[in-house]
C-alpha positions as CSV (number, residue, x, y, z in Angstrom):
1,M,-5.0,12.9,39.8
2,N,-2.5,15.8,39.1
3,I,-0.6,14.7,36.0
4,F,2.1,17.2,36.7
5,N,3.2,15.3,39.8
6,I,4.0,12.2,37.7
7,S,7.6,11.9,36.6
8,V,8.0,11.3,32.9
9,P,9.7,7.9,32.3
10,K,13.1,7.5,30.8
11,D,13.8,8.9,27.3
12,C,12.8,5.7,25.4
13,I,10.0,4.6,23.2
14,S,9.3,0.8,23.1
15,M,7.4,-1.0,20.4
16,I,6.2,-4.5,19.5
17,F,5.6,-5.4,15.9
18,D,3.3,-8.4,15.3
19,A,2.6,-9.1,11.6
20,F,1.0,-12.4,12.5
21,G,-1.7,-10.7,14.6
22,N,-1.8,-7.6,12.4
23,V,-1.1,-5.4,15.5
24,E,1.8,-3.3,16.8
25,N,1.9,-1.5,20.1
26,Y,4.0,1.1,21.6
27,S,4.7,2.7,24.9
28,T,5.7,6.4,25.1
29,T,5.0,9.6,26.9
30,L,2.4,11.8,25.3
31,Y,2.7,15.4,26.2
32,L,-0.3,17.8,26.3
33,H,-4.0,17.0,26.2
34,K,-4.0,17.4,22.4
35,S,-2.3,14.1,21.8
36,K,-4.4,12.1,19.2
37,I,-4.9,8.7,20.8
38,T,-7.6,6.1,20.3
39,L,-7.5,3.6,23.1
40,A,-7.6,-0.1,22.2
41,E,-11.0,-1.6,22.8
42,E,-10.0,-5.2,22.7
43,E,-8.6,-7.0,25.7
44,N,-4.9,-7.5,25.2
45,L,-1.8,-8.0,27.2
46,Y,-0.3,-4.8,25.9
47,S,-3.3,-2.4,25.9
48,A,-3.3,-1.2,29.5
49,Q,-2.9,2.4,30.2
50,L,-0.1,3.0,32.7
51,E,-0.9,6.6,33.6
52,I,-3.9,8.5,32.3
53,D,-6.1,11.5,33.1
54,F,-9.2,12.2,31.1
55,D,-10.0,15.5,32.8
56,Q,-11.3,17.7,30.0
57,D,-10.2,21.0,31.6
58,T,-8.3,22.5,28.7
59,K,-6.4,24.8,31.1
60,K,-4.4,21.7,32.3
61,D,-1.9,20.2,30.0
62,K,-1.4,16.5,30.1
63,M,1.6,14.3,30.2
64,V,0.6,10.7,29.9
65,R,2.5,7.4,29.8
66,Q,0.6,4.9,27.8
67,T,0.9,1.5,26.1
68,L,-1.3,1.4,23.1
69,N,-2.3,-1.0,20.3
70,K,-2.4,0.1,16.7
71,E,-2.8,-1.7,13.4
72,Y,0.4,-3.3,12.1
73,G,2.4,-1.0,9.9
74,T,1.0,2.2,11.5
75,F,4.4,3.5,12.8
76,I,6.4,3.2,9.6
77,L,3.5,4.7,7.6
78,T,3.1,7.6,10.0
79,F,6.8,8.3,9.8
80,L,6.8,8.2,6.0
81,N,3.8,10.5,5.7
82,A,4.8,13.0,8.4
83,D,5.4,16.6,7.6
84,F,8.7,17.7,9.2
85,S,8.9,21.0,7.5
86,S,8.0,23.0,10.6
87,A,7.7,22.3,14.4
88,E,3.9,22.7,14.3
89,N,3.4,20.4,11.3
90,A,5.8,17.8,12.7
91,Y,4.0,17.8,16.0
92,N,0.6,17.4,14.4
93,T,1.6,14.6,12.0
94,F,4.0,12.6,14.1
95,F,5.1,13.6,17.6
96,I,1.5,14.0,18.7
97,Y,1.2,10.2,18.3
98,Y,4.6,9.0,19.4
99,G,5.9,11.5,22.0
100,L,9.4,13.0,22.2
101,E,11.5,10.3,23.9
102,G,12.5,9.1,20.5
103,L,13.9,12.4,19.3
104,N,17.1,11.4,17.6
105,F,20.3,12.6,19.5
106,I,18.2,13.4,22.6
107,D,21.3,13.2,24.7
108,E,22.8,16.1,22.8
109,I,19.6,18.0,23.1
110,K,19.6,17.7,26.9
111,E,23.2,18.7,27.0
112,K,22.6,21.9,24.9
113,Y,19.3,22.8,26.7
114,P,19.6,21.5,30.2
115,I,17.3,24.2,31.7
116,E,14.5,23.7,29.2
117,Y,14.6,19.9,29.4
118,T,12.8,18.5,32.4
119,A,11.1,15.4,33.7
120,R,7.8,17.3,33.9
121,Y,6.3,20.4,32.4
122,V,4.0,22.7,34.3
123,S,2.6,24.7,31.4
124,T,2.2,24.6,27.6
125,K,4.7,27.4,27.3
126,K,7.4,25.4,29.2
127,F,6.8,22.4,27.0
128,L,6.8,24.4,23.8
129,D,10.0,26.2,24.8
130,Y,11.7,22.9,25.0
131,Y,10.0,21.3,22.0
132,N,10.6,24.1,19.5
133,K,14.3,24.3,20.4
134,A,14.8,20.6,20.3
135,F,13.0,20.3,16.9
136,E,15.2,22.9,15.3
137,L,18.2,20.8,16.3
138,V,16.9,17.6,14.7
139,K,14.7,19.0,11.9
140,T,17.4,18.6,9.1
141,D,18.1,15.0,10.4
142,Y,14.4,14.0,10.3
143,I,13.9,15.4,6.8
144,K,17.0,13.6,5.5
145,F,16.2,10.3,7.2
146,Q,12.6,10.4,6.0
147,K,13.7,11.1,2.4
148,D,16.3,8.2,2.5
149,I,13.9,5.7,4.0
150,S,11.2,6.8,1.6
151,N,13.6,6.2,-1.3
152,T,14.3,2.8,0.1
153,V,10.6,2.0,0.2
154,D,10.2,3.2,-3.3
155,Y,13.0,0.9,-4.5
156,V,11.7,-2.2,-2.7
157,F,8.1,-1.7,-3.7
158,N,8.6,-0.1,-7.1
159,L,6.9,3.2,-6.3
160,H,7.3,6.8,-7.6
161,G,8.7,5.5,-10.9
162,S,11.4,3.3,-9.3
163,Q,11.8,0.0,-11.1
164,S,13.9,-2.6,-9.3
165,P,14.7,-6.0,-10.9
166,A,11.8,-8.4,-10.7
167,D,14.0,-11.4,-9.9
168,L,15.3,-9.8,-6.7
169,D,13.4,-10.6,-3.5
170,R,12.2,-7.7,-1.2
171,V,14.7,-8.5,1.6
172,S,17.7,-8.3,-0.7
173,K,16.5,-5.1,-2.2
174,F,15.9,-3.6,1.2
175,M,19.3,-4.6,2.5
176,A,21.1,-3.3,-0.6
177,Y,19.3,0.1,-0.8
178,S,19.3,0.8,2.9
179,T,23.1,0.2,2.9
180,A,23.6,2.5,0.0
181,A,21.4,5.1,1.7
182,N,23.4,4.6,4.9
183,L,20.2,4.3,7.0
184,L,22.0,2.6,9.9
185,G,24.6,5.3,10.0
186,Q,22.0,8.0,10.7
187,F,21.2,6.9,14.2
188,T,23.5,5.9,17.0
189,S,21.0,4.9,19.7
190,E,21.4,1.5,21.2
191,I,18.4,-0.8,20.7
192,R,17.4,-3.0,23.5
193,L,15.6,-6.2,22.7
194,G,13.3,-7.9,25.1
195,I,11.1,-11.1,24.7
196,V,7.6,-10.9,26.1
197,K,5.7,-14.1,26.7
198,S,2.0,-14.3,26.0
199,F,-0.2,-15.3,28.9
200,S,-3.0,-16.7,26.7
201,E,-5.4,-18.9,28.7
202,D,-5.5,-21.2,25.6
203,I,-1.9,-22.3,26.1
204,P,-1.4,-25.2,28.5
205,S,0.7,-24.3,31.5
206,K,2.5,-27.6,31.1
207,F,3.0,-29.8,28.1
208,T,2.8,-33.6,28.8
209,N,2.9,-35.0,25.2
210,I,3.8,-34.1,21.6
211,K,0.1,-34.0,20.6
212,Q,-0.4,-30.9,22.7
213,V,2.6,-29.3,20.9
214,E,1.1,-30.2,17.5
215,N,-2.3,-28.8,18.6
216,L,-0.7,-25.5,19.6
217,A,1.2,-25.3,16.3
218,Y,-2.1,-25.8,14.4
219,D,-3.8,-23.2,16.5
220,I,-1.0,-20.7,15.8
221,A,-1.0,-21.5,12.1
222,N,-4.8,-21.1,11.9
223,K,-4.6,-17.9,14.0
224,K,-6.9,-19.3,16.7
225,I,-4.4,-17.9,19.1
226,S,-1.7,-15.2,18.8
227,N,2.0,-15.8,18.8
228,T,3.3,-17.0,22.1
229,V,6.1,-14.5,22.2
230,G,6.6,-10.9,21.3
231,Y,9.8,-9.0,20.6
232,L,10.0,-5.7,22.4
233,Y,12.3,-3.1,20.9
234,E,13.3,-0.1,23.1
235,S,15.2,2.8,21.8
236,K,15.9,6.5,22.2
237,S,15.6,7.0,18.4
238,H,12.5,7.1,16.2
239,F,15.0,6.5,13.3
240,A,16.1,3.1,14.8
241,L,12.5,2.0,15.3
242,A,11.4,3.1,11.8
243,Y,14.3,1.0,10.4
244,I,13.2,-2.0,12.5
245,A,9.5,-1.5,11.6
246,L,10.3,-1.5,7.9
247,N,12.6,-4.4,8.2
248,D,10.0,-6.4,10.1
249,L,7.3,-5.6,7.5
250,I,9.6,-6.8,4.7
251,Q,10.8,-9.9,6.5
252,N,7.5,-11.0,8.2
253,S,4.6,-9.7,6.1
254,K,3.5,-10.4,2.6
255,R,1.6,-7.0,2.3
256,N,2.9,-4.3,0.1
257,I,3.4,-0.6,0.8
258,S,1.8,1.5,-2.0
259,I,0.9,5.1,-2.9
260,C,-2.7,6.2,-2.6
261,Q,-4.0,7.4,-6.0
262,N,-6.0,10.2,-4.3
263,C,-3.9,11.8,-1.6
264,G,-0.4,10.5,-2.6
265,R,0.4,9.1,0.9
266,Y,2.0,5.8,1.6
267,Y,-0.4,3.1,2.8
268,L,-0.4,-0.7,3.4
269,Q,-2.3,-2.8,1.0
270,Y,-4.3,-5.8,2.2
271,S,-5.1,-7.6,-1.0
272,G,-2.6,-6.0,-3.3
273,K,-5.4,-4.6,-5.5
274,E,-6.4,-1.5,-3.6
275,V,-5.5,1.9,-5.1
276,Y,-7.0,4.1,-2.4
277,C,-5.9,4.3,1.3
278,E,-8.1,4.3,4.4
279,L,-5.7,6.5,6.4
280,P,-7.4,9.0,8.7
281,N,-7.4,12.7,7.7
282,I,-6.4,15.4,10.2
283,D,-9.5,17.4,9.4
284,G,-11.8,14.4,10.0
285,S,-12.9,14.2,6.4
286,P,-13.8,10.8,4.9
287,T,-11.0,8.5,3.9
288,C,-9.8,8.4,0.3
289,K,-11.4,5.0,-0.1
290,S,-14.7,6.2,1.1
291,Y,-14.5,9.4,-1.0
292,A,-13.4,7.5,-4.1
293,S,-16.2,5.0,-3.8
294,R,-18.8,7.7,-3.4
295,K,-17.3,9.7,-6.3
296,A,-17.3,6.6,-8.6
297,Y,-20.9,6.0,-7.7
298,D,-21.9,9.6,-8.4
299,N,-20.0,9.4,-11.7
300,K,-21.8,6.3,-12.7
301,I,-25.2,7.9,-11.9
302,E,-24.3,10.9,-14.0
303,E,-23.5,8.6,-16.9
304,D,-26.6,6.5,-16.5
305,I,-29.9,8.2,-17.5
306,A,-32.1,5.8,-15.6
307,E,-30.1,6.1,-12.4
308,L,-30.0,9.9,-12.8
309,T,-33.8,10.1,-13.4
310,Y,-34.5,8.1,-10.3
311,K,-32.1,10.3,-8.2
312,R,-33.7,13.5,-9.5
313,E,-37.3,12.3,-8.9
314,Y,-36.4,10.9,-5.5
315,Q,-34.9,14.3,-4.5
316,R,-37.9,16.2,-5.9
317,R,-40.3,14.2,-3.9
318,I,-38.4,14.2,-0.6
319,T,-38.1,18.0,-1.0
320,Q,-41.8,18.3,-1.4
321,V,-42.4,16.3,1.8
322,Y,-39.9,18.5,3.7
323,R,-41.5,21.7,2.6
324,A,-45.2,20.6,3.1
325,D,-47.2,22.1,5.9
326,S,-48.3,20.1,8.9
327,I,-51.7,19.3,7.4
328,K,-50.4,17.7,4.2
329,K,-47.1,16.3,5.5
330,S,-48.6,13.1,6.9
331,K,-50.3,12.1,3.7
332,M,-47.3,13.1,1.5
333,K,-45.0,11.0,3.7
334,K,-47.2,8.0,3.1
335,D,-47.4,8.7,-0.7
336,F,-43.7,9.1,-0.9
337,K,-43.1,5.8,1.0
338,N,-45.4,3.9,-1.4
339,W,-43.7,5.5,-4.5
340,K,-40.2,4.7,-3.2
341,S,-41.1,1.1,-2.7
342,K,-42.5,0.7,-6.3
343,A,-39.6,2.8,-7.8
344,R,-37.0,0.6,-6.1
345,E,-38.6,-2.5,-7.5
346,K,-38.5,-1.0,-11.0
347,L,-34.9,0.1,-10.5
348,K,-34.0,-3.4,-9.4
349,L,-35.5,-4.8,-12.7
350,Y,-33.5,-2.2,-14.6
351,R,-30.2,-3.1,-12.8
352,E,-30.9,-6.8,-13.6
353,N,-31.4,-5.9,-17.3
354,K,-35.0,-7.1,-17.2
355,I,-36.4,-3.7,-18.4
356,S,-34.7,-1.1,-20.5
357,S,-33.6,2.4,-19.5
358,E,-36.4,3.9,-21.6
359,E,-39.0,1.7,-19.9
360,F,-37.8,2.8,-16.5
361,C,-37.8,6.5,-17.4
362,D,-41.3,6.1,-18.9
363,W,-42.6,4.6,-15.6
364,I,-41.1,7.5,-13.6
365,E,-42.8,10.0,-15.9
366,E,-46.1,8.2,-15.8
367,N,-46.1,8.1,-12.0
368,K,-45.3,11.7,-11.3
369,N,-47.7,13.6,-9.1
C-alpha cells in the first residue's frame, strides 16, 4: 500500500475519555514513520487501525490515520509535560503522538500558508516545511495555554506550593481558576459531541423485565462490563480537548494529578500514596518508579553490613566462575550453585531476625573458598 495515495482526513482530532474503564482513545493522522505509537493489544470497539502501513523502509515517510487506546489521563498529562520551546522538542514530546489536526487556529495557518498545507506530503522535507512554519505561528499560544492549564492543575491539586482552601471541592476550584485564567477564551474551535453505543455481547439486545435492568446495573457497578455509551469529542483544537480532558478527570475520576519527586513531571496517582511516576522516558531508560525502587534497595544494602557482605561475596564468586577456564568452569558452577542455596537460606534467617548480622557475616567468612 502506498501511503502517499491516501488522503489525510479532515483537520480534526477526536477523543473518548472513559474514567470508568481507565481508558481513553483518540483518532488522528500521524505523519511520518517516526510517530511513537503502541497499538492496543486488547480487543476493543475503538482499537481498530483505519489505515496503516508497517513497511520499515525508512526512505518512505508515513501518514497514517489511526484510532488508538491509551490509559485514561494520557492526553492531559502528555500536554502538561510537553516541551513547546522549539519545533523539534514539541514534535518529539507531543505532536509525534497526537498529529497536527489539532493545531490551534489551523484555519488561519492554512490561509497564511496555502501552498505548504496539503492533504498529503510526498517527502519529509515537504512535511517539515509546513510543520515548522505552522509551529512558529502557534508556539506562543501553546506555551501560554500550557502554563495557564498547568497553573489551574496546581491550584486544584495543591502542587508547586499552591494551597487552595481544603473546604472547596475540586470541581469548584477548577471552574473558578480556569475562568480566572481564561482557558475557554484561548480556543475558538467548535467541539462536536457524539454518543457511541457499546456493542458488548454481554448486554441483552432486548430488555423484557426490570430484573435484567438491575443485573446490567450491577454488572456496570462491579465493572464486569464497560459503560454502555461513550462520549466522542471532536475538535480542531488540542486546547479544547485538553480542557475537556482535565474537566472529565476532575468530574469523573477520584484520582489525583501529582508531581513526580524524581523527574518533576505531572503524573496520575492510582492510590494517592505514590511519589514516583511510571511515565515512559524518551531515551528508553527505566521509569522513575523502577529507578527509585532500585536506588532505595541499593541504599538499603549499602547501609546494611550483612546485605552488603552477601552482595560482595556473591559478586566475587560469580566473577570467579565467569573467568574460569573450560576445565574448571563446570565444577565451579556446581560449587557456586550449592553455596548460593545455603547463603540464601542464611540470609533469609537474618532477614527474619532469627540470626544476627555478626552471625551471618561469620558464616560467609567461614565458607569462603
